[in-house]
C-alpha positions as CSV (number, residue, x, y, z in Angstrom):
1,M,-8.5,6.1,23.0
2,N,-9.0,9.0,20.7
3,K,-11.6,8.1,18.1
4,A,-9.6,9.4,15.2
5,F,-6.6,7.2,16.3
6,F,-8.9,4.2,16.6
7,Y,-10.2,4.6,13.1
8,I,-6.6,5.1,11.7
9,I,-5.3,2.1,13.6
10,L,-8.2,-0.1,12.5
11,G,-7.8,1.0,8.9
12,A,-4.1,0.2,8.9
13,A,-4.7,-3.2,10.7
14,L,-7.2,-4.1,7.9
15,W,-4.5,-3.2,5.3
16,G,-2.3,-5.7,7.1
17,T,-4.7,-8.5,6.4
18,I,-4.3,-8.2,2.6
19,G,-1.9,-11.1,2.4
20,W,-4.6,-13.5,3.8
21,Y,-6.9,-12.8,0.9
22,V,-4.1,-12.8,-1.6
23,K,-2.7,-16.2,-0.5
24,N,-6.1,-17.8,-0.6
25,L,-6.8,-16.4,-4.1
26,Y,-3.4,-17.8,-5.3
27,A,-4.5,-21.2,-4.0
28,Y,-7.4,-21.1,-6.5
29,G,-5.0,-20.4,-9.4
30,F,-5.2,-16.6,-9.8
31,T,-2.1,-14.7,-10.9
32,P,-0.8,-11.6,-9.1
33,M,-2.2,-9.3,-11.9
34,E,-5.6,-11.0,-11.8
35,V,-5.7,-10.5,-8.0
36,V,-4.9,-6.9,-8.5
37,T,-7.8,-6.7,-11.0
38,L,-10.2,-8.3,-8.5
39,R,-9.1,-5.9,-5.8
40,V,-9.4,-2.7,-7.7
41,C,-12.7,-3.6,-9.4
42,S,-14.5,-4.7,-6.3
43,A,-13.1,-1.7,-4.4
44,S,-14.1,0.8,-7.1
45,V,-17.7,-0.5,-7.1
46,L,-18.0,-0.3,-3.3
47,L,-16.4,3.2,-3.2
48,I,-18.8,4.4,-5.9
49,L,-21.8,3.1,-4.0
50,F,-20.6,4.6,-0.8
51,L,-20.1,8.1,-2.3
52,I,-23.4,8.0,-4.2
53,I,-25.2,7.4,-0.9
54,K,-23.1,9.6,1.4
55,A,-21.5,12.3,-0.7
56,P,-22.4,12.2,-4.5
57,K,-20.7,15.6,-5.0
58,K,-17.4,14.0,-4.4
59,L,-17.8,12.0,-7.6
60,K,-17.9,15.2,-9.7
61,L,-14.8,16.0,-11.8
62,T,-13.9,19.7,-11.9
63,S,-12.4,19.1,-15.3
64,I,-12.0,16.0,-17.6
65,Y,-8.4,16.9,-17.9
66,D,-7.9,16.1,-14.2
67,V,-8.1,12.4,-15.1
68,K,-4.4,12.7,-15.6
69,Y,-3.9,12.9,-11.9
70,F,-5.9,9.7,-11.4
71,I,-4.0,7.9,-14.2
72,G,-0.9,8.6,-12.0
73,T,-2.5,7.4,-8.8
74,G,-4.5,4.6,-10.3
75,I,-2.1,3.1,-12.9
76,F,1.4,4.2,-12.0
77,S,0.8,3.8,-8.3
78,I,-2.0,1.5,-7.3
79,V,-1.8,-1.0,-10.2
80,F,2.0,-1.0,-10.2
81,F,2.5,-1.3,-6.4
82,N,-0.2,-3.9,-6.0
83,F,1.2,-6.0,-8.7
84,C,4.7,-5.7,-7.3
85,M,3.5,-6.4,-3.7
86,F,1.4,-9.4,-4.7
87,T,4.2,-10.8,-6.7
88,A,6.6,-10.3,-3.8
89,I,4.2,-12.2,-1.6
90,D,4.1,-15.0,-4.1
91,L,7.9,-15.2,-4.4
92,S,8.8,-14.7,-0.8
93,T,6.6,-14.2,2.3
94,I,4.0,-11.8,3.6
95,P,6.3,-10.3,6.3
96,V,9.2,-9.7,3.8
97,A,6.9,-8.2,1.1
98,T,5.2,-5.9,3.6
99,A,8.5,-4.8,5.1
100,L,9.8,-3.8,1.7
101,L,6.5,-2.1,0.9
102,Y,7.3,0.2,3.9
103,T,10.4,1.6,2.1
104,G,7.7,3.8,0.5
105,P,8.3,6.8,2.8
106,A,12.0,6.7,2.0
107,F,11.2,6.9,-1.7
108,V,8.8,9.8,-1.0
109,T,11.6,11.7,0.7
110,V,13.9,11.2,-2.3
111,L,11.3,12.0,-4.9
112,S,10.0,15.0,-3.0
113,F,13.6,16.4,-2.9
114,L,14.1,15.8,-6.6
115,L,10.7,17.0,-7.8
116,F,9.5,19.6,-5.3
117,Q,12.9,20.7,-3.8
118,E,11.7,19.7,-0.4
119,P,14.8,20.0,1.9
120,L,16.8,17.0,3.0
121,T,17.1,17.3,6.7
122,K,19.2,15.4,9.2
123,P,16.2,13.3,10.4
124,K,15.3,12.5,6.8
125,I,18.9,11.4,6.0
126,T,19.0,9.4,9.2
127,A,15.7,7.7,8.3
128,L,17.0,6.9,4.8
129,V,20.1,5.2,6.1
130,I,18.0,3.2,8.7
131,T,15.6,2.2,6.0
132,I,18.5,0.9,3.8
133,V,20.0,-1.1,6.8
134,G,16.5,-2.4,7.7
135,S,15.8,-3.5,4.2
136,A,19.2,-5.3,4.0
137,L,18.4,-7.1,7.2
138,V,14.9,-8.2,6.0
139,V,16.1,-9.6,2.7
140,G,19.3,-11.2,4.0
141,L,22.0,-8.9,2.7
142,I,23.0,-8.3,6.3
143,P,24.4,-10.8,7.4
144,L,25.1,-12.0,3.8
145,D,23.1,-15.2,3.2
146,L,23.3,-16.1,-0.5
147,N,21.1,-19.1,-0.1
148,N,18.1,-17.1,1.1
149,I,18.5,-14.0,-1.2
150,Q,15.9,-14.0,-4.0
151,L,16.7,-11.1,-6.3
152,A,13.3,-11.1,-8.0
153,S,11.4,-10.9,-4.7
154,I,13.7,-8.0,-3.5
155,L,13.1,-6.1,-6.8
156,F,9.4,-6.6,-6.7
157,G,9.3,-5.7,-3.0
158,L,11.2,-2.4,-3.6
159,G,9.0,-1.8,-6.6
160,S,6.0,-1.9,-4.4
161,G,7.6,0.7,-2.1
162,L,8.3,2.9,-5.1
163,G,4.7,2.5,-6.4
164,Y,3.4,3.2,-2.9
165,A,5.4,6.4,-2.8
166,L,4.1,7.6,-6.2
167,Y,0.6,7.7,-4.7
168,S,1.7,10.5,-2.4
169,I,3.5,12.3,-5.3
170,F,0.6,12.3,-7.7
171,S,-1.9,13.0,-4.9
172,K,0.0,16.1,-4.1
173,F,-1.2,17.7,-7.3
174,A,-4.8,16.3,-7.1
175,L,-5.3,17.5,-3.5
176,K,-5.3,21.1,-4.8
177,K,-8.7,20.4,-6.3
178,Y,-10.1,17.2,-4.7
179,T,-10.6,15.6,-1.3
180,S,-8.7,12.5,-0.3
181,L,-11.8,10.4,-0.5
182,S,-12.5,11.6,-4.0
183,I,-9.0,10.9,-5.0
184,T,-9.2,7.4,-3.6
185,A,-12.4,6.6,-5.4
186,Y,-11.2,7.9,-8.8
187,T,-7.9,6.2,-8.3
188,F,-9.6,2.8,-8.0
189,I,-12.1,3.6,-10.8
190,V,-9.2,4.4,-13.3
191,A,-7.3,1.3,-12.1
192,A,-10.3,-0.9,-12.7
193,I,-11.0,0.5,-16.1
194,S,-7.4,0.0,-17.2
195,L,-7.3,-3.6,-16.0
196,L,-10.8,-5.0,-16.9
197,P,-10.0,-5.5,-20.7
198,F,-7.1,-7.8,-19.8
199,F,-8.8,-10.1,-17.4
200,P,-9.1,-13.7,-18.7
201,Y,-12.9,-14.1,-18.3
202,Q,-13.1,-17.3,-20.3
203,E,-10.5,-19.0,-18.1
204,K,-11.5,-17.6,-14.7
205,L,-15.3,-17.0,-15.0
206,S,-16.1,-20.4,-13.7
207,L,-13.8,-19.8,-10.7
208,L,-15.6,-16.6,-9.9
209,M,-18.9,-18.5,-9.6
210,D,-17.4,-20.3,-6.6
211,P,-18.8,-18.8,-3.4
212,K,-15.5,-19.1,-1.6
213,V,-13.6,-17.3,-4.4
214,L,-16.3,-14.6,-4.4
215,F,-15.8,-14.2,-0.7
216,F,-12.1,-13.7,-1.0
217,A,-12.4,-11.5,-4.1
218,I,-15.1,-9.2,-2.7
219,G,-13.6,-9.4,0.8
220,L,-10.3,-8.1,-0.6
221,G,-12.0,-5.2,-2.2
222,F,-14.1,-4.4,0.9
223,L,-12.4,-4.8,4.2
224,P,-8.7,-4.1,3.5
225,T,-9.4,-1.7,0.7
226,A,-12.7,0.3,0.4
227,F,-13.7,0.1,4.1
228,A,-10.1,0.6,5.3
229,Y,-9.6,3.6,3.1
230,I,-12.9,5.1,4.2
231,I,-12.3,4.8,7.9
232,Y,-8.7,5.8,7.6
233,T,-9.7,9.0,5.7
234,Y,-12.3,9.7,8.4
235,G,-9.7,9.4,11.1
236,L,-7.2,11.4,9.0
237,N,-9.6,14.3,8.8
238,Q,-9.6,14.6,12.6
239,T,-5.9,14.5,13.3
240,E,-2.5,15.5,12.0
241,A,-1.2,13.6,8.9
242,S,2.2,13.0,10.5
243,K,0.5,11.3,13.5
244,A,-1.7,9.3,11.2
245,S,1.3,8.1,9.2
246,I,3.0,6.9,12.4
247,L,-0.1,5.0,13.5
248,T,-0.2,3.2,10.1
249,T,2.9,1.3,11.1
250,V,0.6,-1.2,12.7
251,E,0.0,-2.5,9.2
252,P,3.4,-4.4,8.8
253,I,3.0,-5.8,12.3
254,V,-0.5,-7.2,11.5
255,A,0.8,-8.5,8.2
256,T,3.7,-10.3,9.9
257,L,1.4,-11.9,12.4
258,V,-0.8,-13.1,9.6
259,G,2.2,-14.6,7.7
260,V,3.8,-16.2,10.7
261,F,0.8,-17.6,12.6
262,I,-1.7,-18.3,9.8
263,F,0.6,-19.4,7.0
264,Q,3.5,-20.5,9.1
265,E,6.0,-18.4,7.1
266,A,9.5,-18.1,8.5
267,F,10.6,-14.7,9.9
268,S,13.8,-14.7,11.8
269,P,14.8,-12.4,14.7
270,I,17.2,-10.6,12.3
271,Q,14.4,-9.9,9.8
272,M,12.3,-8.7,12.7
273,L,15.1,-6.3,13.6
274,G,15.1,-5.1,10.0
275,M,11.3,-4.5,10.1
276,A,11.8,-2.6,13.3
277,C,14.4,-0.4,11.6
278,I,12.1,0.4,8.7
279,I,9.1,1.2,11.0
280,G,11.5,3.3,13.1
281,A,12.6,5.2,10.0
282,V,9.0,6.0,9.1
283,I,8.4,7.3,12.6
284,I,11.5,9.5,12.4
285,I,10.4,11.0,9.1
286,Q,7.0,11.8,10.5
287,L,8.1,13.1,13.9
288,N,10.5,15.5,12.2
289,P,8.8,16.8,9.1
290,R,10.7,20.1,8.9
291,R,14.2,20.8,10.2
292,A,17.1,22.8,8.9
293,K,18.3,22.0,5.4
294,I,21.5,20.1,4.8
295,S,23.7,21.9,2.4
C-alpha cells in the first residue's frame, strides 16, 4: 500500500475511535462541553510540544491579526462541531452522530457556492441529493418512524456537520499564509484558551486525579486528535487532497463498528444504507471536483 494512503487511512481510523473515549468520559460524569475542553486542551499541549521539537518555525504568527482565522477554525468550527457531535453521541448513538457529521462536505459545497462563487456542478447537486436522502434514512425520516426520531439529536448531528464544514471555509483564508499543520495547532490553541475559563475545576478536579479519567482525557487529545491530525497531514502532503478526502470515509465505518460492537448500539440495515449514501456522496464530490457549471 502507498505509504501516504496508509497514513491517511490510519489517521481517519483513529478519528473513528473518538466515540469510545467520549462515552467513557460521560460515564464519569463529564458533560459534552467539558469533554470538548479536555480534548482541545490536551491536543493543543501535545501539538505545541510536537512543533517545538520538530518545526518551531510553524508556531510563528506572520501577524497578530491572523488570529481572526484561528478564531474561526478554533471556536466557530472545532468547539462548535465537537460540542454538537458529542451532544449527538449523548442523545443518540455513535453511528448516527458520525453519519450526520459526514454531511459536512455537503455544507462545504453549499457554503463555497454562496461565499466563493464556486460552481454548482451536476456531480455536486447529485451528491447533495444523495446526502439528504442518506441523512433521512439514518435518522428515521425514511421510512417515517416517529417513535425513533429525536429532533434534538438530529439538529445537533447536523450542527456538527455544519461546524465541520466551517473548518474548510475558514482554513481557505488561513492557507494563503500558513501550512495545514500550523493551522491545526493554532486552531486547538485558540479553542483551548476560549474554553479553559469555563471549566468547572472545583467540581471536576478530583475526577481528573483518577488515573482512568486521565487516560481517557489525554488519550482523546492524543490518538484520535493530535496524532491523527499529524499523520493525516503527513499523508496529505504526499497525495492529492481529493483522494485523501475519499480515504477519510473509513472514519464513519470505524465509528460504527465501535458503537455497534463495543457499546452494543442499535444500527439497522436501513441506517447502514443511509450511511452508505452519505459516504457515496462524499466520494462523488471528491471524484468530480470540477465540471461544467449548472445555470
